[in-house]
C-alpha positions as CSV (number, residue, x, y, z in Angstrom):
1,M,0.0,-1.7,39.8
2,Q,1.1,1.0,42.2
3,A,3.8,2.2,39.8
4,E,1.2,2.4,37.0
5,L,-1.2,4.3,39.3
6,S,1.6,6.6,40.3
7,I,2.5,7.4,36.7
8,T,-1.2,7.9,35.8
9,A,-1.6,10.2,38.7
10,L,1.5,12.2,37.7
11,I,0.2,12.6,34.2
12,L,-3.3,13.7,35.4
13,E,-1.8,16.2,37.9
14,A,0.7,17.6,35.5
15,S,0.5,21.2,34.4
16,L,-1.6,22.0,31.3
17,V,1.5,22.7,29.2
18,V,3.1,19.4,30.1
19,Q,-0.2,17.5,29.5
20,L,-0.4,19.1,26.0
21,V,3.2,18.1,25.3
22,M,2.4,14.5,26.3
23,L,-0.8,14.5,24.2
24,M,1.2,15.7,21.2
25,L,3.8,13.0,21.8
26,L,1.1,10.4,22.0
27,A,-0.2,11.5,18.7
28,F,3.3,11.4,17.2
29,S,3.7,7.8,18.5
30,V,0.4,6.5,17.2
31,G,0.8,8.2,13.8
32,G,4.4,6.9,13.6
33,W,3.4,3.3,14.2
34,M,0.5,3.6,11.7
35,M,3.0,4.9,9.0
36,I,5.5,2.1,9.9
37,F,3.0,-0.7,9.3
38,Q,1.7,1.0,6.2
39,R,5.1,1.6,4.6
40,R,6.3,-1.8,5.6
41,K,3.5,-3.4,3.6
42,V,3.9,-1.2,0.6
43,I,7.7,-1.6,0.3
44,Q,7.6,-5.3,0.9
45,Q,4.9,-5.8,-1.7
46,A,6.9,-3.7,-4.2
47,S,10.0,-5.8,-3.7
48,Q,8.1,-9.1,-4.0
49,N,6.3,-7.9,-7.2
50,A,9.6,-6.8,-8.7
51,L,11.3,-10.2,-8.1
52,A,8.2,-12.0,-9.5
53,F,8.1,-9.9,-12.7
54,E,11.8,-10.3,-13.2
55,D,11.4,-14.1,-13.1
56,R,8.6,-13.9,-15.6
57,F,10.6,-11.5,-17.8
58,W,13.7,-13.7,-18.0
59,S,11.7,-16.9,-18.4
60,G,12.0,-16.5,-22.2
61,V,8.5,-15.3,-22.7
62,D,7.8,-13.3,-25.9
63,L,8.0,-9.6,-25.0
64,G,5.0,-8.7,-27.2
65,R,3.0,-11.3,-25.3
66,L,4.2,-10.1,-22.0
67,Y,3.3,-6.5,-23.0
68,Q,-0.2,-7.6,-23.8
69,E,-0.5,-9.5,-20.4
70,V,0.6,-6.4,-18.5
71,G,-1.6,-4.1,-20.5
72,A,-4.6,-6.3,-19.8
73,R,-4.3,-5.6,-16.1
74,A,-2.7,-2.2,-16.3
75,Q,-4.8,-0.9,-13.4
76,N,-3.3,-3.4,-11.0
77,A,0.2,-3.5,-12.5
78,S,3.1,-3.3,-10.1
79,G,6.1,-0.8,-10.4
80,M,8.4,-2.9,-12.6
81,E,5.5,-4.0,-14.8
82,K,4.6,-0.3,-15.3
83,L,8.2,0.4,-16.3
84,F,8.2,-2.4,-18.8
85,H,4.8,-1.4,-20.2
86,A,5.8,2.2,-20.7
87,G,9.2,1.5,-22.3
88,F,8.0,-1.2,-24.6
89,K,4.9,0.7,-25.6
90,E,7.0,3.7,-26.7
91,F,9.5,1.5,-28.4
92,A,6.8,-0.4,-30.4
93,R,5.1,2.9,-31.4
94,L,8.2,4.6,-32.7
95,R,9.8,1.5,-34.2
96,S,7.0,1.4,-36.8
97,N,8.5,4.6,-38.2
98,A,11.4,3.5,-40.4
99,N,12.7,7.1,-40.7
100,L,13.5,7.5,-37.0
101,P,17.1,6.7,-36.1
102,Q,17.8,4.0,-33.6
103,Q,19.1,6.2,-30.8
104,Q,16.0,8.4,-31.0
105,I,13.8,5.4,-30.5
106,L,15.8,4.1,-27.5
107,D,16.0,7.6,-25.9
108,A,12.2,8.0,-26.2
109,A,11.7,4.5,-24.6
110,Y,14.1,5.4,-21.8
111,R,12.4,8.7,-21.1
112,A,9.0,7.0,-20.9
113,M,10.4,4.6,-18.3
114,R,12.1,7.4,-16.4
115,V,8.7,9.2,-16.0
116,V,7.1,6.0,-14.6
117,H,10.2,5.3,-12.4
118,S,9.9,8.8,-10.8
119,R,6.3,8.2,-10.0
120,E,6.8,4.8,-8.5
121,L,9.8,6.0,-6.4
122,D,7.6,8.8,-5.1
123,K,5.0,6.2,-4.0
124,L,7.7,4.2,-2.2
125,E,9.1,7.2,-0.4
126,S,5.7,8.6,0.6
127,N,5.5,9.4,4.3
128,L,9.1,8.6,4.9
129,S,9.8,12.2,5.5
130,L,7.1,12.3,8.2
131,L,8.8,9.4,9.9
132,A,12.1,11.3,9.8
133,T,10.3,14.4,11.2
134,I,8.8,12.5,14.1
135,G,12.1,10.9,14.9
136,S,13.9,14.2,14.9
137,I,11.5,16.5,16.7
138,S,9.9,14.2,19.3
139,P,12.9,14.3,21.7
140,Y,12.9,18.1,21.6
141,V,9.2,18.3,22.2
142,G,9.7,15.9,25.2
143,L,12.6,18.0,26.4
144,F,10.5,21.1,26.3
145,G,7.9,19.4,28.5
146,T,10.6,18.3,30.9
147,V,12.2,21.8,31.1
148,W,8.7,23.3,31.7
149,G,7.8,20.8,34.4
150,I,11.2,21.2,36.3
151,M,10.9,25.0,36.0
152,N,7.4,24.9,37.6
153,A,8.8,22.5,40.3
154,F,11.5,25.0,41.3
155,I,9.2,27.9,41.1
156,G,7.0,26.1,43.6
157,L,10.0,25.5,45.9
158,G,10.6,29.2,46.0
159,A,7.3,29.8,47.7
160,V,8.1,27.6,50.7
161,Q,10.5,28.1,53.6
162,Q,11.9,24.6,53.7
163,A,12.3,22.4,50.6
164,T,12.0,18.6,50.9
165,L,12.5,15.8,48.3
166,A,8.8,14.9,48.7
167,M,7.9,18.4,47.4
168,V,10.1,18.5,44.4
169,A,10.0,14.8,43.3
170,P,6.5,14.8,41.8
171,G,7.2,17.8,39.6
172,I,10.5,16.4,38.3
173,A,8.9,12.9,37.8
174,E,6.1,14.3,35.7
175,A,8.6,16.3,33.7
176,L,10.7,13.2,33.0
177,I,7.7,11.4,31.7
178,A,7.5,13.8,28.8
179,T,11.1,13.0,27.9
180,A,10.4,9.3,28.1
181,M,7.4,9.7,25.8
182,G,9.5,11.7,23.4
183,L,12.0,8.9,23.2
184,F,9.3,6.3,22.9
185,A,7.9,8.2,19.8
186,A,11.3,8.9,18.3
187,I,13.2,5.7,18.5
188,P,10.9,3.4,16.5
189,A,10.5,6.2,13.9
190,V,14.2,6.6,13.4
191,I,14.8,2.9,13.2
192,A,11.9,2.5,10.7
193,Y,13.1,5.4,8.6
194,N,16.6,4.1,8.3
195,R,15.4,0.6,7.5
196,F,12.8,1.7,5.0
197,S,15.2,4.1,3.3
198,H,17.6,1.2,2.7
199,R,14.9,-1.1,1.4
200,V,13.6,1.6,-0.9
201,E,17.1,2.1,-2.3
202,K,17.3,-1.6,-3.0
203,V,14.0,-1.6,-4.8
204,D,15.1,1.5,-6.7
205,N,18.2,-0.3,-7.8
206,Q,16.1,-3.2,-9.0
207,Y,14.1,-0.7,-11.1
208,L,17.2,1.0,-12.6
209,N,18.9,-2.2,-13.4
210,F,15.8,-3.5,-15.1
211,M,15.5,-0.4,-17.2
212,D,19.1,-0.8,-18.4
213,E,18.6,-4.4,-19.1
214,L,15.4,-3.8,-21.1
215,L,17.0,-1.0,-23.0
216,A,19.9,-3.3,-24.0
217,I,17.4,-5.8,-25.3
218,L,15.5,-3.2,-27.2
219,Q,18.8,-1.9,-28.6
220,R,19.5,-5.3,-30.1
221,Q,16.0,-5.5,-31.5
222,T,16.2,-2.1,-33.4
223,S,18.7,-3.7,-35.8
224,A,16.3,-6.5,-36.6
225,P,13.2,-6.2,-38.8
226,A,10.0,-5.1,-36.9
227,K,7.8,-7.9,-35.8
228,A,4.9,-8.5,-33.4
229,G,7.1,-9.4,-30.4
230,T,10.5,-10.3,-29.2
231,S,11.9,-12.6,-26.6
232,A,14.0,-11.6,-23.6
């Protein structure tokens, strides 16, 4: 309890600049944790939805029927479902034109999927740059508060005839609190950024692999007569 009171007293008695630095670092820490929980939920949900849709896709279901199922709930479709819907929609639309060459149909379907892929990847990577920023600048902000506090402590020593540890210790202690707060804000942000970047890369690989697999299936179907649907 005494240590907590001492730290609280040091924060309250710190100079205005150091207090502003601590307030900024507190905001960084709170904002960072909010983004961590939010990004964790979004990325985890995207990975689970991708696995669930892949199971459905490779279950032998007719692709025309699957396309209708996804289209019926297009507003709530997940990332991989949107990739499939965009690619198959463009494929079905162009395949009805017998004058179009096979490669042109496949290229158009792939471009449609690439547009959706780019949008979905942007959603997954949203706010990750902010986490990286918090992780990179928080230690420097805390260091600035530390340097300022120590500088004020030594300036105060210059005004007395005899310096003692009791006189300089509070100023140095309050300055070091700023460094500790900077590290407290930075470390979780850096860990979360690295982990989320790796998980986003894995989900992105799932998307890209699915696009290639779907394109291979559509390529086989272009040589067959047009019909209402195809099977995976």
